[in-house]
C-alpha positions as CSV (number, residue, x, y, z in Angstrom):
1,M,86.5,120.8,118.8
2,A,90.0,119.7,119.9
3,D,92.7,122.3,120.0
4,P,94.9,121.6,117.0
5,K,97.9,122.8,119.0
6,D,97.3,120.2,121.7
7,P,100.5,118.0,121.7
8,V,98.5,114.9,122.5
9,V,96.2,115.5,119.5
10,E,99.2,116.3,117.2
11,R,101.1,113.2,118.3
12,A,98.0,110.9,117.9
13,R,97.2,112.4,114.4
14,A,100.8,112.0,113.3
15,E,100.8,108.4,114.4
16,I,97.4,107.8,112.7
17,D,98.8,109.4,109.5
18,A,101.8,107.1,109.6
19,L,99.6,104.1,110.2
20,D,97.3,105.1,107.3
21,E,100.4,105.3,105.0
22,A,101.6,101.9,106.2
23,I,98.1,100.4,105.5
24,L,98.1,101.9,102.0
25,A,101.6,100.5,101.3
26,A,100.6,97.1,102.6
27,V,97.4,97.0,100.5
28,N,99.2,98.1,97.4
29,R,101.9,95.4,98.0
30,R,99.1,92.9,98.5
31,L,97.5,93.9,95.2
32,V,100.8,93.3,93.3
33,V,101.1,89.8,94.9
34,V,97.5,89.0,94.1
35,D,97.9,90.2,90.5
36,D,101.1,88.1,90.1
37,L,99.2,85.1,91.6
38,H,96.2,85.6,89.3
39,R,98.4,85.8,86.2
40,H,100.2,82.6,87.3
41,K,96.9,80.8,87.8
42,V,95.7,81.8,84.4
43,A,98.9,80.7,82.7
44,M,98.8,77.4,84.5
45,G,95.1,76.8,84.0
46,Y,94.4,76.8,87.8
47,P,91.0,77.8,89.1
48,M,90.9,81.4,90.3
49,V,89.1,80.7,93.5
50,D,90.0,78.5,96.4
51,A,86.6,78.2,98.1
52,G,87.9,77.7,101.7
53,R,90.9,80.1,101.5
54,E,89.1,83.2,102.7
55,Q,87.7,81.4,105.8
56,R,91.1,80.0,106.6
57,I,92.6,83.5,106.4
58,V,89.9,84.8,108.8
59,E,90.4,81.9,111.2
60,R,94.2,82.3,111.2
61,L,94.1,86.0,111.8
62,R,91.5,85.7,114.5
63,E,93.8,83.3,116.3
64,Q,96.8,85.7,115.9
65,N,94.8,88.8,116.8
66,P,95.9,90.3,120.1
67,G,93.1,92.9,120.1
68,P,91.5,95.3,120.7
69,L,90.0,94.5,117.3
70,S,87.1,92.0,117.9
71,A,86.9,88.6,116.1
72,D,84.0,90.0,114.1
73,G,86.1,93.0,113.2
74,V,88.9,90.7,112.0
75,G,86.3,89.0,109.7
76,E,85.0,92.3,108.4
77,L,88.5,93.5,107.7
78,V,89.6,90.4,105.9
79,H,86.4,90.3,103.8
80,A,86.8,94.0,102.9
81,V,90.5,93.6,101.9
82,I,89.8,90.5,99.8
83,A,86.8,92.0,98.0
84,L,88.9,95.1,97.3
85,S,91.8,92.9,96.1
86,V,89.7,90.9,93.8
87,R,88.1,94.0,92.3
88,E,91.4,95.7,91.8
89,A,93.1,92.6,90.4
90,R,90.3,92.4,87.9
91,R,90.8,96.0,86.9
92,L,94.6,95.4,86.5
93,R,93.9,92.4,84.3
94,D,91.5,94.4,82.1
95,A,93.8,97.4,81.8
């Protein structure tokens, strides 16, 4: 077990905590935007799903990815975030 007083461990954990908080804030902001988009689509009678959008997002982010996350990892991340967003947007609409 790592010594919790080790300054390298403390610094890394503090940075990880800050990154986790930034990820949480970004996901929550994304959910607000997705909810707004879904409400607009419903009001305008637009289809809820753009069949190719998810793949276009994956491809765009793979091209922008400087690493070390792999291309497969980018795909997994995008699919997970979109699945979570869809589920949470549905929950918000049903609330």
